[in-house]
C-alpha positions, 0 to 999 in steps of 0.5 A, a space after each residue: 542519468 547515471 546514479 551517483 556513486 555511492 562507494 566501496 561500502 555500498 559495493 560490498 553491501 551488494 556483494 553480500 546481498 549477492 550471496 543471498 536469493 531473491 531480489 537484492 533491492 527487496 532484501 535491502 529495503 526489508 532491513 532498512 524498514 525493519 531498522 525503522 520499526 525497531 528504532 520507532 519502538 526503542 526510541 525514536 517515537 519520542 523525538 520531537 522531529 519524528 512526532 511532528 512528522 507523525 502529526 503532519 502526515 496523520 499518522 502512518 499509511 495503511 500498510 505500515 498502520 498494519 505493521 505497527 498493530 503487529 509489531 508494536 500493538 497497545 502501550 505506551 508507544 503507540 499511545 504517543 503515535 496515535 496522540 500525533 496522528 490524532 492531532 494532525 487529523 483534527 487539523 486536517 478536518 478543520 482546513 484544507 491542509 494537505 497531509 505529508 508523507 507516511 514517515 515509514 513510507 519516507 524511509 522505505 522511499 530513501 532505502 529504495 533509492 539507495 538500493 538502485 544506486 547500489 545495484 547500478 554502481 555494482 553493475 559498473 564493476 565487471 566482477 560484481 556485474 558477472 556475479 549479478 549475472 549468475 544471481 536471480 537479480 531485481 524483481 520487475 517492481 525494482 527494475 521498473 523504479 530504476 528504469 527512468 535513471 538506466 542508461 543503455 549500458 545498464 539497460 542490457 544486464 538488468 533487462 536481460 537477467 530479468 527476462 532469463 528469471 522470468 523465463 527459467 523461474 518456477 511457479 513458486 518464485 514467480 509471484 516475488 519475481 513479478 510483484 517484489 516481497 510483499 510481507 503485508 499480503 498476509 495482513 491483508 488476508 486476514 483483515 479482508 477474512 474479517 469482512 462482513 456483509 452488512 444486513 439488508 437490502 431493499 432500496 439504494 437508501 436502505 442498503 447504505 443505512 445497512 452499510 451505516 449500521 456497521 462500525 466502519 466507514 461505509 465508502 471503505 466497507 463497500 470498496 473492501 467487499 468489492 475487492 474481496 468480491 473481484 478476488 472471489 470471482 477471479 478464483 471461481 472463473 479460474 477454477 472453471 477455466 474460464 477463456 475470458 481471463 485469458 483475454 483480459 487486456 489488464 494485468 493484476 497488480 503486484 499486491 493483487 497478484 500476491 493476494 490471489 496467490 495467497 488465496 490459492 496458489 494453483 488457481 493463481 497460476 493463469 494470472 501469473 503466467 498471464 503477467 509473466 508472459 506480457 512482461 517477457 514480451 516487453 523485456 524482449 522488445 526493449 533488449 532488441 531496441 538496445 541492441 539496434 541502439 548499440 549497432 548503430 553507434 558502432 556504425 557511427 550512425 548515432 544511437 536511435 534514442 527515440 526507438 530506445 525510449 519507446 521501449 522503456 515507455 512501454 514497460 513503464 506503462 502500468 496496465 490497468 489492474 481489474 481488481 484494482 478497478 473494481 475496487 475504485 469504481 465502487 468506492 468512487 460511485 459510494 462516496 458519490 451515493 453518501 453525498 447525495 443521501 446526506 441530503 435526506 433527513 432520514 439518512 443525515 440523522 442516522 449518519 449522525 449517530 454512526 461511525 461515517 466516513 473515514 478522515 480520508 473520505 470526509 475531506 474528500 467531499 469538497 463543499 456544500 451541506 454534506 461536506 460540512 456535515 462530514 467534517 463536523 461529524 468526523 472531527 467530533 469523533 476524532 476528538 473524543 478518540 483524542 481523549 481516549 488516547 490521552 486517558 489511556 496514557 494517564 492510566 499507565 501512570 503509576 499514580 493511577 494503577 488503581 483505576 480500571 481500564 475502560 473502553 478507552 484502552 482499545 481507542 488506538 485501533 478505533 482511531 486507525 479505522 477513523 483516520 483511514 478505513 483502509 487499514 482494515 480493508 473497510 471493516 471494523 476496528 477489532 475492538 467496537 465500542 457502543 456507537 452512542 458513546 461516539 455520537 458528536 454533539 
């Protein structure tokens, strides 16, 4: 499948990006995302269409919610964003309506598509293709995104440049080359460091009650601690040069490669090399298949498309990430535990007086008494949070400037945690409010 023509303007944009180091697709998407958040803060938050999309998507995904906190923070803009997100959340809690995509993710996906077409169109121009071959080229993340659209003529320059970059690259640039740019990694590290182990031990039920005592979703808290635990375990075993790390059939995903490198760059070297070597083998095999196809075509024997497709499929098949596996396995088991334990009166009574599940987990319980309790509970908390956000907006008005701020001033942060506990990596919102104030009726 060939990329649609994007015209001379995009070619000149491509040339501009090739004058900078690093993946041109990453740079293009970063600029587009920065523009999205800038316009959101300046103007688009007040546009009815944007507000409708925020309602449909129940706000933004965890990655972009963390950017909202950093870029915008509290204030009039955030009260409107959260007003719409909470309105959509209450609809989601009460019915089976599916949520729409995060508006920032939609904008990023559109920009990623434009970036792919920019690169592919650029390679059709001999001068740009030569310039690209002398550049760092696109990262593995964007190569994988472009791969399904590649034809034989564009596979070679992209794969060859990426392979050379991996072979020539030094440690400092390999994480970005293998995982793309990740400005959220620092934010994840900040919130991950704030996670606190819940108090208590004893039986399974006692441990669950200890997690319920934390002002956070108990499932998100458990999975966040498991994720942090794996990163710490990997770092400790890398320091001991544990041979089992070299024999692990999986590879860290892009996000966890960034997380590990940010924790300890030196001790991440083994994981980086493991991923680099595995990717280089797949790219070499792909380039060999491209060469075989070209030779067969020149000899009039037809291109062995099946072999080329097999090589492309091999590199597109994502290996399992042990860090994701550690986190996701705990998430599934802890949600099952909450569902099972809500049948116990003591747990049910405690649950109704605590934070409980975030919306994302509450709506995953399909039926039965636990589902009814979880949905009623989260709807009650979301209702109070929606009132608090509205109260915050009211106090912004000049006529109410004499009123003192209350707990409601930080409701937008607590709302983010109630919508999706992954925003704070499973931890509590940075400003906590007494649990009794949010007990549902």
